[in-house]
C-alpha positions as CSV (number, residue, x, y, z in Angstrom):
1,X,150.5,92.6,106.4
2,X,149.1,96.1,106.1
3,X,146.4,97.1,108.7
4,X,143.2,98.9,107.5
5,X,144.4,102.1,109.1
6,X,147.6,102.0,107.1
7,X,145.7,101.2,103.9
8,X,143.5,104.3,104.3
9,X,146.6,106.4,104.9
10,X,148.3,105.0,101.9
11,X,145.3,105.3,99.5
12,X,143.3,108.4,100.6
13,X,141.8,108.9,97.1
14,X,140.3,105.4,97.1
15,X,137.5,106.3,99.7
16,X,135.7,108.9,97.5
17,X,136.0,106.6,94.4
18,X,134.6,103.7,96.4
19,X,131.7,105.9,97.8
20,X,130.9,107.0,94.2
21,X,130.8,103.4,93.0
22,X,128.5,102.4,95.8
23,X,126.1,105.3,95.1
24,X,126.0,104.5,91.4
25,X,125.2,100.9,92.2
26,X,122.4,101.8,94.6
27,X,120.9,104.3,92.1
28,X,120.6,101.4,89.7
29,X,118.4,99.6,92.2
30,X,115.8,102.4,92.3
31,X,112.5,101.2,90.9
32,X,111.4,102.7,87.6
33,X,108.4,105.0,87.7
34,X,107.0,106.3,84.4
35,X,107.3,110.0,84.3
36,X,109.8,110.2,87.1
37,X,112.8,112.4,86.7
38,X,115.4,110.5,84.7
39,X,112.8,108.0,83.5
40,X,113.2,107.0,79.9
41,X,111.2,109.0,77.4
42,X,108.5,106.9,75.7
43,X,105.0,107.4,74.4
44,X,103.6,107.5,77.9
45,X,106.4,109.5,79.6
46,X,104.7,112.9,79.3
47,X,101.1,111.8,79.0
48,X,99.5,110.3,82.2
49,X,96.5,109.1,80.2
50,X,98.6,107.0,77.9
51,X,100.5,105.7,80.9
52,X,97.3,104.7,82.6
53,X,96.1,103.0,79.4
54,X,99.4,101.1,79.0
55,X,99.2,99.9,82.6
56,X,95.6,98.7,82.0
57,X,96.5,96.9,78.8
58,X,99.4,95.1,80.6
59,X,96.6,93.5,82.7
60,X,94.7,92.1,79.8
61,X,93.8,88.5,80.4
62,X,94.0,88.7,84.2
63,X,91.1,87.0,85.9
64,X,88.1,88.8,87.4
65,X,87.8,88.6,91.2
66,X,85.3,90.5,93.2
67,X,87.2,92.9,95.4
68,X,90.4,92.2,93.4
69,X,92.9,95.1,93.2
70,X,95.7,93.4,91.4
71,X,98.2,92.6,90.3
72,X,97.0,89.1,89.6
73,X,93.2,89.6,89.7
74,X,90.8,92.5,89.5
75,X,87.2,93.7,89.7
76,X,86.4,96.8,87.5
77,X,87.1,99.5,90.1
78,X,90.1,97.5,91.4
79,X,91.7,97.7,88.0
80,X,91.2,101.5,87.9
81,X,92.7,101.8,91.4
82,X,95.6,99.6,90.4
83,X,96.6,101.5,87.3
84,X,96.2,104.9,88.9
85,X,98.3,103.7,91.8
86,X,101.1,102.9,89.3
87,X,101.3,106.7,88.6
88,X,101.0,107.7,92.2
89,X,97.4,108.8,91.8
90,X,95.1,107.9,94.7
91,X,91.5,107.2,93.7
92,X,88.4,106.1,95.6
93,X,87.7,102.3,95.6
94,X,84.3,101.8,94.1
95,X,83.0,102.6,90.6
96,X,80.3,104.9,92.2
97,X,82.9,106.7,94.3
98,X,85.2,107.1,91.3
99,X,82.4,108.5,89.2
100,X,81.6,111.0,91.9
101,X,85.3,112.1,92.2
102,X,86.1,112.3,88.5
103,X,86.0,115.5,86.5
104,X,83.3,114.9,83.9
105,X,84.4,114.4,80.3
106,X,81.9,114.3,77.4
107,X,82.0,111.1,75.3
108,X,83.2,113.0,72.3
109,X,86.1,114.5,74.3
110,X,87.3,111.2,75.9
111,X,91.1,110.6,75.7
112,X,93.0,107.4,76.4
113,X,93.3,106.9,80.1
114,X,89.9,108.5,80.9
115,X,87.3,106.5,82.7
116,X,84.0,105.3,81.3
117,X,81.2,104.6,83.7
118,X,78.1,102.5,83.4
119,X,74.8,102.0,85.2
120,X,74.4,98.3,84.6
121,X,71.3,98.1,86.9
122,X,70.0,101.4,85.4
123,X,70.0,103.0,88.9
124,X,73.5,103.7,90.1
125,X,77.0,103.6,88.6
126,X,78.2,100.1,89.1
127,X,80.9,99.5,86.4
128,X,83.9,101.4,85.2
129,X,86.5,100.9,82.4
130,X,89.6,102.7,81.1
131,X,89.1,104.4,77.7
132,X,91.6,103.3,75.0
133,X,90.4,105.4,72.1
134,X,88.2,104.6,69.1
135,X,85.2,103.9,71.4
136,X,87.1,101.0,73.0
137,X,87.9,100.5,76.7
138,X,89.7,98.0,79.0
139,X,87.6,96.6,81.9
140,X,87.3,93.7,84.3
141,X,83.8,92.4,83.3
142,X,82.4,89.8,85.7
143,X,82.9,86.6,87.6
144,X,84.4,84.0,85.3
145,X,85.7,86.6,82.9
146,X,89.1,88.2,82.3
147,X,90.3,91.8,81.9
148,X,89.5,92.5,78.3
149,X,88.8,95.2,75.7
150,X,85.2,96.1,74.9
151,X,83.4,98.7,72.7
152,X,81.1,101.5,73.8
153,X,79.1,100.6,70.8
154,X,78.2,97.1,72.2
155,X,74.4,97.2,72.9
156,X,74.9,96.4,76.6
157,X,77.4,99.3,77.1
158,X,75.6,101.8,74.8
159,X,72.4,101.3,76.8
160,X,74.0,101.7,80.2
161,X,76.6,104.4,79.5
162,X,76.5,106.9,82.4
163,X,79.4,109.2,81.3
164,X,83.1,109.7,81.1
165,X,85.5,111.1,83.7
166,X,89.1,111.9,84.5
167,X,91.0,111.4,87.7
168,X,94.3,112.9,86.5
169,X,95.5,116.4,85.4
170,X,96.2,117.0,81.8
171,X,99.8,117.8,81.0
């Protein structure tokens, strides 16, 4: 029987090869982050707005829960917090705080991934969604509802629209 000391002496080249194999295996366990170095190129790889929208759309159908920040249930600002966190972007928690922190974007200049804010009670910003393009947005509506698409042209949203905003830097 050969002792481990004799095996290392007999096969000195095996150690670097074994180390390389272990490092490759560990690299395969690294979690995927869109836009990270080495991440696969795709429609959202270079555009944070598209990546935010894709993350929001992946939550379509999730139930509304007051205070919910995902991944299984959301309120409106919790959905915004969750999708931004997917890209490593820290955002304030409430719709009003997100509105105050966002760089203003005119409605005509909205891009996918931008935020749309609403004054549902006509006084303060109390609702937020993630713009998808073509006047549509993803949002977590209210108790008993699910994350869904809506239109800025719906009477309710047209009347209460407070403005658009962006919490990420353009590429």
